[in-house]
C-alpha positions in Angstrom: -10.4 17.7 17.6 -9.8 15.0 14.9 -9.5 11.4 15.8 -5.9 10.4 14.8 -3.5 7.3 15.1 -1.3 8.4 18.0 1.8 7.1 19.2 1.3 7.5 23.1 4.9 6.2 23.7 7.0 3.2 22.6 5.0 0.3 21.9 1.5 2.1 22.6 -0.7 3.3 19.6 -4.4 4.6 20.1 -7.1 6.1 18.1 -8.2 9.1 20.1 -9.0 12.7 19.7 -5.8 15.1 19.9 -5.6 18.7 19.6 -3.6 19.7 16.4 -2.9 23.0 15.2 -4.6 23.4 11.8 -4.3 26.9 11.1 -4.3 27.8 7.3 -2.1 30.4 6.2 -2.3 32.2 2.9 0.3 29.7 1.4 -1.2 26.6 2.8 -4.0 24.1 1.7 -6.2 22.2 3.5 -6.2 18.3 2.7 -8.7 15.7 3.5 -6.5 12.8 3.8 -7.8 9.8 1.8 -4.5 7.0 1.7 -1.5 6.6 4.2 1.4 4.2 3.6 2.7 2.6 6.7 6.6 3.2 6.6 9.7 1.6 8.4 10.1 4.7 10.2 6.7 5.0 11.5 7.0 1.4 12.5 10.8 1.9 14.1 9.1 4.8 16.3 6.3 2.5 17.4 8.8 -0.3 18.3 11.6 1.4 19.6 10.3 5.2 20.5 13.5 6.8 18.7 15.4 6.8 15.6 18.9 8.1 16.1 18.7 11.8 17.7 15.0 11.8 17.4 13.2 10.5 20.4 9.5 10.1 21.2 8.8 12.2 24.1 5.2 12.9 24.0 2.1 11.8 22.1 2.7 12.1 18.1 0.3 11.5 15.3 2.1 8.8 13.0 2.1 8.9 9.3 4.0 10.8 6.3 3.4 9.1 3.1 -0.2 10.3 2.0 -2.7 11.7 -0.7 -5.7 13.2 -0.3 -8.4 16.0 -1.7 -7.9 19.7 -1.2 -11.1 21.1 0.6 -9.4 24.5 1.0 -7.0 26.8 -0.5 -5.0 29.9 0.8 -5.3 33.3 -0.7 -1.9 33.1 -2.2 -2.0 29.5 -3.5 -2.7 29.6 -7.4 -1.9 26.3 -8.8 -4.4 24.2 -6.8 -7.9 24.5 -6.2 -10.8 22.8 -4.0 -11.5 19.1 -5.3 -8.0 18.5 -6.6 -6.4 15.3 -5.7 -3.2 15.5 -4.5 -0.1 14.1 -2.8 2.2 15.9 -0.1 5.9 15.9 0.2 6.2 15.6 4.2 9.1 17.6 4.8 8.9 21.4 5.1 12.2 23.4 4.9 13.0 27.0 5.8 13.0 28.5 2.5 15.4 31.2 3.5 17.8 28.6 4.8 21.3 28.3 3.5 20.6 24.7 2.7 17.3 25.5 1.0 19.0 28.4 -1.3 21.6 25.7 -2.6 18.7 23.4 -3.7 19.5 20.6 -0.9 16.5 21.4 1.3 16.1 17.7 2.5 19.4 18.2 4.6 18.2 21.8 6.0 18.5 21.3 9.8 15.3 23.2 10.4 13.3 21.0 8.2 9.8 20.0 9.9 9.3 16.4 8.7 5.8 14.7 9.4 6.1 12.2 12.1 9.3 12.8 13.3 9.3 13.9 17.0 8.1 16.7 17.6 6.1 17.1 14.6 2.7 15.4 14.1 2.2 13.0 11.0 -0.9 12.7 8.8 -3.0 9.8 10.2 -5.6 12.1 10.7 -8.9 12.8 8.8 -7.3 16.8 7.7 -3.9 18.3 7.2 -2.9 21.6 6.7 0.0 21.5 4.3 2.2 24.4 2.4 1.0 24.5 -1.1 4.5 24.6 -2.4 5.0 21.1 -1.1 1.5 19.6 -2.4 1.3 18.3 -5.9 -1.5 17.7 -8.3 -2.0 14.0 -9.3 -2.9 13.2 -12.7 -6.5 11.7 -13.3 -4.7 8.1 -14.0 -2.8 8.0 -10.9 -4.9 6.6 -7.7 -4.6 7.6 -4.3 -3.1 4.7 -3.4 -0.5 5.4 -5.8 -0.1 8.9 -4.8 0.7 7.7 -1.3 3.7 5.7 -2.9 5.4 8.7 -4.2 7.0 9.4 -0.9 8.9 6.4 -0.8 9.5 6.3 -4.5 11.0 9.5 -4.1 13.8 8.0 -2.1 14.5 5.6 -4.7 14.5 8.8 -7.4 17.3 10.7 -5.3 19.2 7.5 -4.9 18.9 7.2 -8.8 19.9 10.8 -9.2 22.8 10.8 -7.1 24.1 7.9 -8.6 24.8 9.6 -12.0 23.6 6.7 -13.9 24.7 6.6 -17.8 22.2 4.7 -20.4 22.9 0.9 -20.2 24.6 0.8 -16.9 24.1 -2.6 -15.0 22.8 -1.6 -11.4 22.8 -3.6 -8.1 20.7 -3.2 -5.3 21.4 -4.7 -1.4 18.0 -5.5 0.1 14.5 -6.1 -1.2 12.6 -4.1 1.2 10.2 -1.4 0.2 13.2 1.2 -0.4 15.3 -1.2 -2.1 12.5 -2.3 -4.5 11.8 1.6 -5.1 15.6 2.1 -5.8 15.5 -0.7 -8.1 12.7 0.7 -10.2 14.1 4.1 -10.1 17.3 2.8 -11.3 15.5 1.3 -14.4 13.8 4.3 -15.0 16.9 6.3 -14.9 18.6 4.4 -17.6 20.2 1.2 -16.2 20.0 -1.8 -18.6 19.2 -4.3 -15.9 19.6 -4.1 -12.1 20.2 -7.0 -9.8 18.5 -7.5 -6.6 20.1 -9.2 -3.8 18.4 -10.3 -0.4 17.6 -13.3 1.8 13.8 -13.3 1.8 12.8 -15.2 -1.6 9.1 -13.9 -1.5 10.3 -10.3 -1.5 12.6 -11.4 -4.3 9.9 -13.0 -6.2 8.0 -9.8 -6.0 10.5 -7.4 -7.4 11.7 -10.4 -9.8 8.6 -10.1 -11.9 9.4 -6.6 -13.2 11.2 -6.6 -16.6 14.9 -5.7 -16.2 15.2 -6.9 -12.8 17.2 -10.1 -11.9 17.3 -11.5 -8.3 19.9 -13.0 -6.2 19.3 -15.3 -2.9 22.3 -14.6 -1.1 21.2 -17.6 1.0 22.3 -19.4 -1.9 24.9 -17.2 -3.6 27.2 -14.7 -1.9 26.1 -11.1 -3.6 29.7 -10.6 -5.0 30.0 -14.4 -6.8 26.7 -13.7 -8.5 27.5 -10.3 -9.9 30.7 -11.3 -10.7 29.4 -14.0 -12.7 26.7 -11.9 -14.2 29.3 -9.5 -15.4 32.3 -11.4 -16.4 34.1 -10.5 -13.3 33.8 -6.8 -14.0 31.0 -5.7 -11.4 28.2 -3.4 -11.4 28.3 0.2 -12.5 26.4 1.3 -9.8 25.4 -0.4 -6.3 22.8 0.6 -4.0 23.1 -0.4 -0.4 19.5 -0.3 1.0 19.8 -3.2 3.6 21.5 -1.0 6.4 23.3 -4.3 7.1 26.8 -4.0 8.4 28.3 -7.3 6.6 26.7 -5.7 3.3 28.3 -2.1 3.7 31.6 -4.0 4.4 31.5 -6.1 1.1 30.5 -3.2 -0.8 33.9 -2.8 -2.8 33.8 -6.5 -4.0 30.4 -5.8 -6.0 31.3 -2.5 -8.0 33.5 -2.2 -11.1 36.5 -0.1 -11.2 35.5 3.4 -11.3 32.0 2.6 -10.3 29.8 4.1 -7.8 28.3 3.3 -4.8 25.2 5.1 -3.1 24.3 4.5 0.6 20.7 4.5 1.0 19.8 2.2 4.2 20.4 3.6 7.5 22.4 1.2 10.2 20.9 1.6 13.7 24.9 1.9 14.9 27.9 2.8 13.2 29.3 0.1 11.1 33.0 -0.7 9.6 33.7 0.6 6.2 36.4 -0.9 3.9 38.2 2.2 2.7 41.2 0.6 1.4 38.9 -1.7 -1.0 37.1 1.7 -2.1 40.5 3.5 -2.9 41.6 0.4 -4.9 38.8 0.7 -7.2 38.8 4.4 -7.0 34.9 4.1 -6.3 32.6 6.9 -5.8 30.6 7.0 -2.6 27.5 9.0 -2.3 24.8 9.0 0.4 20.9 9.8 0.5 18.8 11.6 3.1 15.1 11.5 2.1 15.2 13.7 -1.2 15.1 17.1 -2.9 13.2 18.2 -6.0 12.4 14.9 -7.2 8.4 14.7 -6.5 7.1 16.1 -9.9 9.7 13.6 -11.8 8.4 10.8 -9.8 4.6 11.6 -10.6 5.4 12.2 -14.1 7.1 8.6 -14.2 4.3 7.0 -12.6 1.6 8.8 -14.8 3.6 7.9 -17.9 3.3 4.3 -17.0 7.2 4.0 -17.1 6.8 2.8 -13.2 4.1 0.6 -11.8 4.3 0.6 -8.2 0.6 -0.9 -7.8 2.2 -4.6 -7.6 4.1 -3.2 -4.4 0.7 -2.6 -2.2 0.3 -5.8 -0.5 -2.5 -4.7 1.8 -5.0 -1.9 2.2 -6.9 -1.5 5.7 -9.4 1.2 6.8 -8.4 3.8 9.4 -10.4 1.9 11.9 -7.8 -0.8 12.0 -4.9 1.4 11.9 -3.3 -0.3 15.0 -3.9 -3.7 13.5 -2.0 -2.6 10.2 0.9 -1.4 12.1 1.0 -4.4 14.3 0.9 -6.3 11.1 4.0 -4.2 9.4 6.1 -4.7 12.8 5.7 -8.6 12.0 8.0 -8.0 8.9 6.3 -10.6 6.8 8.4 -11.4 3.8 5.5 -11.3 1.4 4.4 -7.6 2.7 5.9 -4.7 0.7 3.8 -1.7 1.7 0.9 -1.7 3.9 -1.7 1.2 3.3 -4.4 2.7 5.5 -7.5 4.0 3.9 -9.1 7.1 5.7 -13.0 7.5 5.5 -14.0 9.4 2.4 
């Protein structure tokens, strides 16, 4: 049995052996895991024991942002071979489902997603994964960057949903990891400039170091005043809500230009009020994002081409033996941390 990082129950982690089904089918590959990112959802399961309807009722291996090396290939897999460096898309849909046929497999009710109860995650030495959701990493993309593809894919999904036009002005509320990924994806998608608003100046300093990003500390200036001043009172073409904070969601109509777009990326813990009339008065489009679909290839290509550099967002890398300490550090929510990663033994 492999030694894995196991969430025993709310607030309790352990590094221990656990029985996992690692049977290889003809369409699967076996992967030696190398790097795993610590995601906010992993931390939320650790600290709260649940996310919405997904409740931890039995021990579960954590982790879903991963890269590794192929060590065995199923008979029907032709695009990968032993020794290939890869990253893995953690959601496995039913290919025959109605959602999958429509190309929106991310909202397939039957999707099996790593580290979402009752599905085990990837903080374990080896995983078996469908070849169709395993992606070759170019030689110039590191394992650490490969493990960043998963959160960047959320930003990519948001940018695609926004329908960005070349030269648009974007605005992102929330400078957490997903807010930063969304801002970079919006730039890559054609925005001329993206404004990022948050309370935490250290996080704003990190994302503000990128060309094309301007930052707004809402402790000093309200977001609506700042974007009005920057756009001559017109507003942003596209606004991405990545904080999940009720006041931010309520204030969204003040940020977008008439006829502009809003994309809801952040996930509030509880239902929040929404200013429908404010949206109607500007005929604003509202889109939502749940994970991603059909964007991994695009994300990897952007990273490999040097169009998006995610390396500055990796704040700390810790060995697998210190996984519990890595989660405790992530749970602290330090303003200087963006992405903490765990490195598995080679």
